Structures are given as structure tokens and as C-alpha cells.
C-alpha positions in Angstrom: 0.0 0.0 0.0 2.8 2.5 0.9 4.7 1.6 -2.2 1.6 2.3 -4.4 1.0 5.6 -2.6 4.6 6.6 -3.1 4.4 5.8 -6.8 1.2 7.8 -7.1 2.6 10.8 -5.3 5.7 10.9 -7.4 3.5 10.8 -10.6 1.5 13.7 -9.2 4.8 15.5 -8.6 5.8 14.9 -12.2 2.4 16.2 -13.4 2.7 19.4 -11.2 6.3 20.2 -12.0 6.2 21.9 -15.5 5.1 25.4 -14.3 6.8 28.4 -12.8 3.7 29.3 -10.7 4.6 29.3 -7.0 3.4 30.6 -3.7 5.6 33.4 -2.3 6.6 33.1 1.3 8.5 35.5 3.6 12.3 35.7 2.9 12.0 35.5 -0.8 11.1 31.7 -0.7 8.8 30.3 -3.3 7.0 27.0 -2.9 5.3 25.1 -5.7 2.8 22.2 -5.6 5.6 19.9 -6.9 7.9 20.9 -4.0 5.2 20.0 -1.4 4.4 16.7 -3.2 8.1 15.8 -3.3 8.4 16.5 0.4 5.5 14.0 0.9 7.1 11.4 -1.4 10.4 11.1 0.5 8.9 9.8 3.9 6.5 7.5 1.9 9.5 6.0 0.1 11.4 5.5 3.4 8.4 4.0 5.1 7.8 1.7 2.2 11.4 0.4 2.5 12.5 1.6 -1.0 15.8 3.1 0.2 15.6 6.3 -1.8 19.3 7.3 -1.5 21.0 5.7 -4.4 22.8 8.4 -6.4 25.1 8.6 -9.4 28.5 10.0 -8.4 28.0 13.0 -10.7 24.9 14.1 -8.8 26.8 14.0 -5.5 29.8 15.8 -7.0 27.6 18.6 -8.3 25.8 19.2 -5.0 29.1 18.9 -3.1 31.0 21.3 -5.3 28.3 24.0 -5.2 28.2 23.9 -1.4 31.4 25.9 -0.8 30.1 28.6 -3.2 26.9 28.8 -1.1 29.0 29.2 2.1 31.1 32.1 0.8 28.2 34.0 -0.8 27.6 37.5 0.3 23.8 36.9 0.3 23.5 33.8 2.5 19.7 33.6 2.0 19.9 33.7 -1.8 22.7 31.1 -1.7 20.7 28.9 0.6 17.7 29.0 -1.7 19.9 28.2 -4.8 21.6 25.3 -3.1 18.3 24.0 -1.8 17.0 23.9 -5.4 20.1 21.9 -6.5 19.6 19.4 -3.7 15.9 19.2 -4.5 16.4 18.6 -8.3 19.5 16.4 -8.4 19.6 14.6 -5.1 16.0 14.2 -3.8 14.1 14.0 -7.1 16.7 11.8 -8.8 16.9 9.4 -5.9 13.1 9.2 -5.6 12.8 8.5 -9.3 15.5 5.8 -9.1 13.5 4.2 -6.2 10.3 4.3 -8.2 11.9 2.8 -11.3 13.5 0.0 -9.2 10.2 -0.9 -7.6 7.7 -0.1 -10.4 9.7 -1.1 -13.4 8.2 -0.9 -16.9 4.7 -0.3 -15.6 5.6 2.8 -13.6 7.9 4.1 -16.3 5.2 3.8 -19.0 2.8 5.8 -16.8 5.5 8.4 -16.1 6.2 8.8 -19.9 2.5 9.0 -20.8 1.9 11.5 -18.0 4.9 13.6 -19.2 3.6 13.7 -22.7 0.1 14.5 -21.6 1.0 17.4 -19.4 3.4 18.6 -22.1 0.5 18.5 -24.6 -1.5 20.7 -22.2 1.3 23.2 -21.9 1.7 23.3 -25.7 -2.1 23.8 -26.0 -1.9 26.7 -23.6 1.0 28.2 -25.6 -1.1 27.8 -28.8 -3.9 29.8 -27.2 -1.4 32.5 -26.2 0.1 32.5 -29.6 -3.2 33.1 -31.4 -5.0 35.2 -28.9 -2.3 37.0 -27.0 -0.5 40.3 -27.6 0.9 40.1 -31.1 3.6 42.6 -30.3 5.0 40.7 -27.3 6.8 37.5 -28.1 7.5 36.9 -24.3 3.7 36.4 -23.8 3.8 33.0 -25.6 5.0 31.1 -22.6 2.7 28.2 -21.9 2.7 27.5 -18.2 6.1 29.2 -17.7 7.4 32.8 -17.2 8.4 33.7 -20.8 9.2 32.3 -24.2 12.8 31.4 -23.3 11.8 29.1 -20.4 9.1 27.6 -22.5 11.7 26.9 -25.2 13.9 25.2 -22.6 11.0 23.0 -21.5 10.1 22.0 -25.1 13.8 21.2 -25.7 13.2 18.4 -23.1 9.8 17.4 -24.3 9.9 17.4 -28.1 13.0 15.3 -28.6 11.6 12.8 -26.1 8.4 12.6 -28.2 10.4 12.3 -31.4 12.4 9.4 -30.1 9.2 7.6 -29.3 7.8 8.5 -32.7 10.7 7.0 -34.5 10.0 3.6 -32.9 6.3 3.7 -32.5 4.4 0.5 -33.5 1.1 2.0 -34.6 0.2 4.9 -36.9 -2.2 6.4 -34.3 0.6 6.8 -31.8 2.9 8.2 -34.5 0.2 10.7 -35.6 -0.4 11.9 -32.0 3.3 12.3 -31.3 3.8 14.1 -34.7 0.9 16.5 -33.9 2.4 17.3 -30.5 5.9 17.9 -32.1 4.5 20.1 -34.9 2.3 22.1 -32.5 5.3 22.6 -30.1 7.6 23.8 -32.9 5.0 26.3 -34.1 4.9 28.1 -30.7 8.6 28.3 -30.0 9.8 31.9 -30.3 13.2 31.2 -28.9 15.7 30.7 -31.7 18.2 28.7 -29.6 15.6 26.2 -28.5 14.3 25.7 -32.0 17.8 25.2 -33.3 18.7 22.7 -30.6 15.5 20.7 -31.2 15.8 20.7 -35.0 19.5 19.5 -34.8 18.8 16.8 -32.3 15.7 15.5 -34.2 17.7 15.4 -37.4 20.5 13.4 -35.7 18.0 11.0 -34.1 16.4 10.5 -37.5 19.8 9.9 -39.2 20.5 7.3 -36.5 17.3 5.5 -37.4 18.0 5.4 -41.1 18.4 7.4 -44.3 14.7 7.4 -45.1 13.8 8.8 -41.7 16.5 11.4 -42.1 15.3 12.5 -45.5 11.7 12.9 -44.4 12.7 14.7 -41.2 15.1 17.1 -42.9 12.5 17.8 -45.6 9.8 18.7 -43.1 12.1 20.8 -41.0 13.4 22.7 -44.0 10.0 23.2 -45.5 8.6 24.4 -42.2 11.4 26.9 -41.7 11.2 28.3 -45.3 7.5 28.2 -46.1 5.5 27.9 -42.9 7.2 29.7 -39.9 7.9 33.1 -41.8 4.2 33.3 -42.7 2.7 32.6 -39.3 1.0 35.6 -37.5 4.0 36.4 -35.3 6.6 35.9 -38.1 8.4 33.1 -36.1 11.6 33.1 -38.2 12.1 36.8 -37.5 11.7 36.3 -33.8 14.1 33.3 -33.9 16.7 35.4 -35.6 16.2 38.4 -33.3 16.5 36.2 -30.2 20.0 35.1 -31.3 21.3 38.1 -33.2 24.7 39.7 -32.3 23.4 43.2 -33.1 20.1 44.9 -32.8 18.2 46.9 -35.5 20.3 50.0 -34.9 23.7 48.2 -35.1 24.4 48.0 -31.3 25.5 44.7 -29.7 22.5 42.9 -28.1 22.7 42.6 -24.3 23.2 38.8 -24.3 26.8 38.5 -25.7 28.4 41.3 -23.7 27.0 39.7 -20.6 28.6 36.4 -21.6 32.0 38.1 -21.8 31.4 39.8 -18.5 30.6 36.4 -16.9 33.7 34.9 -18.5 35.8 37.6 -16.8 34.0 36.9 -13.6 34.9 33.2 -13.9 38.5 34.0 -14.5 38.7 36.0 -11.3 37.1 33.3 -9.2 37.8 30.0 -11.0 37.6 27.5 -8.1 34.6 28.4 -6.0 33.1 31.3 -8.0 31.9 34.5 -6.5 29.0 33.0 -4.5 26.1 30.8 -5.4 22.8 32.7 -6.1 24.6 36.1 -6.4 25.0 36.3 -10.2 22.8 39.3 -10.8 24.3 41.1 -7.8 27.9 40.4 -8.8 27.9 40.8 -12.6 27.5 44.6 -12.8 31.1 45.6 -12.2 32.4 43.2 -14.8 30.5 45.0 -17.5 33.4 47.5 -17.5 35.4 45.1 -19.8 32.8 45.3 -22.6 31.1 48.1 -24.6 27.4 48.9 -24.8 26.4 46.9 -21.7 23.5 49.2 -20.8 19.9 49.1 -21.8 16.9 46.8 -21.2 17.5 43.1 -21.0 15.2 40.3 -21.9 14.8 37.8 -19.1 16.6 34.4 -19.1 19.3 35.2 -21.7 22.3 34.1 -19.7 24.6 31.2 -20.6 23.9 28.6 -17.9 27.5 27.2 -18.0 28.9 30.7 -17.5 26.5 31.4 -14.7 27.5 28.2 -12.9 31.2 28.8 -13.4 31.0 32.4 -12.4 29.0 31.8 -9.2 30.1 28.2 -8.2 33.4 27.7 -10.0 34.7 25.7 -12.9 34.7 22.3 -11.0 31.0 22.7 -10.2 30.3 23.6 -13.9 32.3 20.5 -15.1 30.4 18.3 -12.6 27.1 19.6 -14.1 28.3 18.8 -17.6 29.4 15.3 -16.5 26.0 14.7 -15.0 24.4 15.4 -18.4 27.0 13.5 -20.4 26.9 10.3 -18.4 23.1 10.2 -18.3 23.0 10.8 -22.1 25.5 8.1 -22.7 23.5 5.7 -20.6 20.3 6.5 -22.5 22.0 5.9 -25.8 23.1 2.4 -24.7 19.5 1.5 -23.9 18.1 2.5 -27.3 16.2 -0.4 -28.8 16.6 -2.7 -25.8 13.1 -2.1 -24.4 10.2 -3.9 -26.0 7.6 -1.8 -24.1 9.1 1.6 -25.0 11.7 1.0 -27.7 12.4 4.6 -28.6 12.7 5.9 -25.1 16.5 5.7 -24.8 16.9 7.7 -28.0 14.3 10.2 -26.9 15.9 10.7 -23.5 19.4 11.1 -25.0 18.0 13.6 -27.5 16.2 15.5 -24.7 19.4 15.8 -22.7 21.4 16.9 -25.8 18.8 19.6 -26.7 18.7 20.8 -23.1 22.5 21.1 -23.0 22.6 23.1 -26.3 19.7 25.4 -25.3 21.4 26.1 -22.0 24.1 27.9 -23.8 21.6 30.7 -24.4 19.2 30.3 -21.5 19.8 29.5 -17.8 17.5 26.6 -17.5 18.0 25.5 -13.8 14.7 27.2 -12.9 11.4 26.2 -11.4 9.4 24.2 -13.9 12.4 22.7 -15.7 14.9 21.6 -13.0 12.6 19.0 -11.4 11.7 17.3 -14.7 15.4 17.3 -15.6 16.3 15.6 -12.3 13.7 12.9 -12.9 14.8 12.5 -16.5 18.5 12.0 -15.5 17.4 9.2 -13.1 15.4 7.5 -15.8 18.2 7.7 -18.4 20.5 5.7 -16.1 18.3 2.6 -16.0 19.8 0.2 -18.4 19.5 -3.5 -19.0 15.8 -3.7 -19.9 14.0 -7.0 -19.9 10.5 -7.8 -21.2 9.0 -8.7 -17.8 6.7 -6.0 -16.4 8.4 -6.0 -13.1 11.9 -5.1 -14.4 13.3 -1.6 -14.7 13.4 -0.4 -18.3 14.7 2.6 -20.1 
């Protein structure tokens, strides 16, 4: 009974995770429904005897290497909040997902994947409504259940390659049609150029791995959509994609994103080992703008390079540990591709999702509410290799 309750609560956590809505509390703390559910899932797992503390070494390394940066931060409260999120996403959530996969096996995994796609479809549907009914002059308003277009793009970088991997190996045309509809709808509402680029590249690579016919069809659809469809949509998607990645704005001045990257790189060089303090990026970055021109003016939210933010605030070792966490999980997912009879394309989809996330994170800092928790759960699922056909065995 307790084991079933734990599995159900963790599935509810997965369903509640993809949103940035939260309840503000004193001290700048924000709690989400997923946070509360995760807090309930941990004692249930312990009471059920599932031992939810198995962790890959990269997760432990990342949390450990960010702790000194939290201790030296000037703003201790901000640092504590940031480190608590890292623990929540990559220690607690990943360990609980590992326990659920060891106990529930294929059955629980299939439910989790189906729920992920279903909730993702709801978010895409909301973004479609915002796209067609929202303020046509504000691309940030197409955000789904997130704060702006950039975070929505990061979430879709996880969701759409996962769906595409399953599509490549689906056994019925109905499943393929449903997944194709989700992918095409998701691509139509992305107004973040980096996210679209990452998803397109990853999907093309996954199709090439499946075979030349799949690659030809996928490449033709992507090219036709970019040339003939996206430019003629009401929000001129191609123009928004270009503007979101451009080096210079319409008057020839450098956009805010790339000077900030350079400032963050200088910040990293001055504090290479432990960074300048976890959670203090916005407070610390200002003085480093002195090394670059034209660093003033309005800034779109979430345009930082995640790896530079990590290295500047937590140090290069912590940033490398984060990269190792993504790489090892992606490699484990690749090894499982085609080995699961129940979900044969899941390994490819998870590897593609992690690759698209890693690439999109160069343009957006994606360790935020709504994305960090699904990422932590995905990392745990990607590490479950050695699938068998029996329903009680783990599978990925």
C-alpha cells in the first residue's frame, strides 16, 4: 500500500512540475505544488522500505562542489535558496525517481512517460492559445505554463526530442500521428531561436541514426517548415528566432546577451575555483561590464549562458560536474536504445532531450522552477539500463 502511494505521489509530482507558478513566502522563498508533493514522497519511500538514497556520483559531486560557493556567498539567504534547489532537483528528485523505477519497473515508467507527454500537450495547448489570442507585439507572452518564451523553449527542448524518439520507434500509426501532432504544435509556438535550433538539430540526428529514409523525411519537413511555414505565421516566427540570437540589434548595437557572456567569463577567470558566490550572479555581474562596450539598456529575461552562470558563481569544478551529469546520463540513455520492447524509442528520446537541453542552456539559464525538477527525474530514468521484457523489471 505504501509503495503504491509513493508511486502515485511521485507521478503527481511529475504532473505538477512543469510550471513556474509558485506561492511566495517571507524571505523570498517560493514553494510550488511539486515541492510539497516531493516532500511527501520522501517519507513515503522510506516508510515503504525503498531506500531512496541511491545516487550517481555526478549528482553527489555537483551538489558537493556547489556547497562551498553557497557558504562564501555575500547573500546567504539567496545562496541557501539556490543550493536547496540543487539538492531538490538532483539529489532528492533523482533518488526518488530511481527508487520508483527499481520498484515499479516498466509499468511505472510507462505511466510516467505517458503523463509527461500528456502534461506537455496541455502546456503546448496553452501556448497555442497564447500564440493566437495574446498580444501580437509581445513574443514573451507565448510562454505556456512558464514565465516567458525562453523558459518555454527550454521545456520544449526536453519534451519534443523525447516525443520524437518515441515516434521513430512507435508501432502504430495512431501513436505516431499523436506524437507528430504534439511535435509540430510545439515547434509552431517556439519563439526562442536557440531552443528551435537545438530541437531541430537533435531531431535530425535521431532520424539519421534511425535510417536514411527517416533522415530524408525529417530534414525535408524541418526545411519546408522553416522556409515556407514559420515566416508566414502571424508572429513571423523566423524573424523572432533570428532576433533572439542576433549579435546586433536593428540600430547596429550589440545585443545585451553576448556582452554579458563576456562579463561572466571575466568573472569566472577572477574566481575560477569556488566562484563569486552561489545565487549572487545578478548582484555580482555589474562591475564586470566594464570590460565590454554597450552593456547598458533593457534586457530580456533568461538570456544568460547557464554554464557561465555556474562557473562564475560556483566555480569551474562545479560547472564541469554539471556537464558530466548530463553527459553520463545521455550516454547511458544511448546504450539502452532499442533494448526495451515496451518503449523501444525511449532511450533515443531521453538522449535527444538531454542533448537539446544542453545546447539550449548555452543561451538560457534553465535550472529554474518548472524545468529543474523534470530534468532531475529524466536524469534518473536515463540511467536505468538492462531492460527486460518482464513488467516488473526496470526499463529505459
